[in-house]
N, C-alpha and C positions, 0 to 999 in steps of 0.2 A: 314871935319869934320873925316880926317880918322888919323891927325894929334892926336888931340885931344882926340879920343880917344887910340891910341895909352899914351899918356899919363893922361890921365882919366888912363887908365891898370895901368901902369910903377907905376903909385903912389899910388896903394891899395896895389901894391906889397909889397912893398917897407915898406908900415907902418903895415899892419896886417891882412896882408894872404901868408906870403909868405909860408907857406905852406901844402899848397894844391895847384895844377896844373891849380886849373879854379878862376876868380877872379871879381869880382862882375862886371860890368863897368853902368856905364848908359846912356843911349842914348835919346835926352830928357828928356821925363817927364815915361820912362819906362827903366824897368834895366832885363839884360840879364847876362850872362857871357860872359870871354876871355879866355885866355892861357897869358904865362905873354910875349909872344911876339906880341898880343895887337890881335889876331883871332880871332876874334868872335865864338863862340861853341853850345852857349845857346840863341839864339836872344832874345833881352828885348819884352820882352810884361806885365811884372811883376811889379808891384805899389813899391814894395819890394822886395830884394831879401840879402840870409844869407850867409855865409860861408862852406861850405859843408863839412861837416866828415860821417865824416866811409863813404867814397863815396853818404850822403845825405844831401840836401838846403832846408832851406826849402823856402818857394817861399809865396808872398801874392797875388793875381790874384781877379781881383772884390770885394773888404773890406776880403778876407778870405782865411785863411792859403790852406798850400799844403806842400808838398814833391815833388822835384821832382829828379835822378842819375844825374850823367856826363855823361847823351846825350838827357839832356831834358826830358825824359819819366817820367812820374807822376804817383808817387810808391803810396799815399796818396793825393787822392781828395780836392781841392781846397776848400769844405766847411767848417772846422771849421773855432772858431772863438780863437780859444788863439789853441798853439804848444809849449809842454814846449821841454830840451831838453831829447832824448833818458838818462837812468836809464834801467842800466840789458840791455838792448834792446829793451825796452818800453818805451812807450814817453804816456804823459800827452795827453789829448788832448778834449777841449773842444764847443760843440753842442750844443746852445742852451739852454744858459745857465747850460748842465749836463753836467757829467766826466764820459770820458772812458781810456781805453790806447791801440796804437799802433803798432802792431810790426813793423820792421825794411821792413817787407816787403806790411806794408800798412794799415794791415786788426787789425781791432777788436778787441780788444779779449772779449767784453765786448757790454751790451748793454748801452750806453750812459744817466748813471741813476742813476749817483751818484755827489750829493750836492757839496760837497769835494770826493779828493781826494789825494794821497800824492806817493810821488818817490817811488819804489819800490827798497828793500835794501833785503839781504842773500832771494832773491827769490816771499821776502812778503810783502803790500802795504796795507796798513792804506785807507779806504774807509766811508761816511758817506750816509747812504739816509737817512733813521733819525734819527739812534744810530747809532756807528764810529764797523765796522767791517775788519777782515783782509781776502786777495781775495790773492790770488797767480799766477802765471806770468801766467797761462791761466786765471787768473778771476774769477775760480768756491772762493766758498765762502772755507778761509782754519781752521777755525774752528768756531764750532758751539755754539759761545758765541758772542753775540754783544758789546758793550762795549758803555757806557753814559759819559765818560770823555779819553778827549784827549791832550796831551800840550808836547811842542817840547821845551830841553833843549837843554841843552849848556854842554860839560866835555871838558876839553883841549884844549878850541880853538875850539872843534869840532863841528857843528851842528847838530840836528838825532831830526828826525821829529816823536818820537815815543813812546808812554805810560812811558816817565819817565825813562826808561832803552830802550838803544839799542839791537837788536834784538842781542845774540852772537852765533852759530854755527842751528839758525831755532827757536831760544827762545823765548825770552822775558816775563819777571818778569811784570805782570801786573794785574789790580784790576779791575772784571765782575761787575756785578751787582747783581749779585748772591751772593757777597764773605759777 
């Protein structure tokens, strides 16, 4: 069994995860993490695992997603239906069909009340309850305006998730209900 574990770990190392010192590996129907020589570091207790990025890895257990550190300690509990990648040290999470954000310590920055949420850009993110609004990285309303429209656009091969204009120096051209 140890030989199979070592081969699995080495295969994963060579293929896609050579940039990290912990590698997801599978034992029977559970996933854990081993080092580059096959030593088990985090026991296989997860349904699914993802590679570590900046010290954190997303894991799935009992159908829910959470985050762990390289010692296997829970950073964000496995209670989320979705977790996105981090953007400006905030990850979008979904629980019970509503979105919020967590920081790298697993702390939610706002109540999970948004129907839709976009990644942070220059410290701001578009979110929607009934109408679109902009929040800052602490989860507070950044502007006293609500927006009825939001669209993504592409410029020079880059995709942006802002109201047809990307933020530059904290500003973006927008059209509000009162305009």
